[in-house]
N, C-alpha and C positions, 0 to 999 in steps of 0.2 A: 182431791185435785191431782194427786200423782197419777191416778188411773185415767182421769179425764183427758189430759193433754195427749198422751199416746193414742188414746181412742180417737180423739178428734183428728190427729195427724193421720192415723191409718184410714179413717173414713174419707178424709180429704184426698188421700193419695189414691183411692180407688178410681181407676180410670184415668189417672194422671200418668202420663208417660215419664219414665225416668230420663233425666237429662244428664249430660256429662258435666263434670265439675266446672269447666270453663264457662259453660252456658249458665249454670247456677251462679257462678261468681259475677258474671255480667248482669244477671237479673238482680242480684243482691245490691250491686253498685247502683243500678237505676232506682231501686226502691230507696236506697240510702239517700241519694240526691233528692228524690221527691219528698221524702219524709222530713229531711232537715230544711227543706225549702218552704214547707207548708205555711208556717206562720208569717214569714216575710212576704211570700207571694200574696197572701191574703191582704197584707198591709199595702201592697203596691197595686191592688186592684184586680186580683185574680180570684176566681172561685175555685176551691179545691175540694175534690170529692174524697173527704176523709174516710168514709165508710168503704169506698172503693179501694183506697190505699191499704186499709186494714185487711180487706179480703185478698188483695193481691199479695201482701206480705205473708198471710196465712197459707195461701196456695203455693207460694215460693218455698216456704218452709216444708210444706208437704212434699213438694217435688224433690227437695234436698234429702228428705227422709227416704223417699222412694229410690233415690240414687245411692243410698247406703249410709247416710249420716244418721246419728241417733237424734231423737226429738230434741234432746238437750243441746247437742252440737249445733243443730240447725237454728234453734232459737238463739243460742249464745253468739253464734257467728253473725247473725243479722243485728243483734243488739250491739255487739262490739263494733261492727261496721258503722252503724248509726252514731254511736258515741264518738268514734274516731273522727267522723266527718263533722259532727257538731263541734268538737274541740278544735278541729282544723279551721273552721269558720271563725270561732272565737279568737284564735291566734291571729288569723288574717286581719280582722278588724281591730284587735288590740294593738297589733304592730302599726297599723295605719294611724291609730290615735296616739299611742305612746311614742312610737319611733319617729314620728314626724309631727310632734306636738306643736311645734312652732310654724309648720308649713301650712296647716289647714285651720280655718276657723270652724266652729261647730256647724255653721251653715254649709261650708265647703264639704265637710265630712258627710253631712246628711245627704247632700246631693250626690256625692260619689257612691255612698252606700245604696241609696235608692236606685241609682243608675245600674249598679251591679246586680241588684235583685230584679230589677225590671228586665234586664237582658237574660238573666238566668231563668226567670219565670216564662219569658217569651219562648225560650228554647224548650222548656218543659212542655209548654202548651202546643208547640209546633211538631215536636219529634216523638217518634215511637221509642219506647213503649209507654211513655208518660203522658202523651197527648190527651188520652181519654180522661185523665184525672185533673187537668188544669185547663181553665178557660178564662179569657179576659172578660171582665165585667163591662 
């Protein structure tokens, strides 16, 4: 396995233009938003191309390696970005529930959360570079 991952990254990087760090950072951010939105978007009526997101993330990691990152750095950076965004979303909704416990009924909270995800998924389906991975049912 230790030999396979660098091999895959090097094969994926063949013909892949090296990008500057800022471009890679922006691409990782888009992948992070898309990845952390996947289950909720499916719940609010969107079809998500999981395989496409996986291919995109693998290609982005290969581009990061082509730009000079090690295979481990490229993988760990994307993993940490996704974990950070996931935790940020948990904090956001935990604060809404706990911080305003008396302000919202469960139905109110459900409507607000659904509205948030609906808007977020609409943006993902409408805007590049995520539009090809999200479509409304």
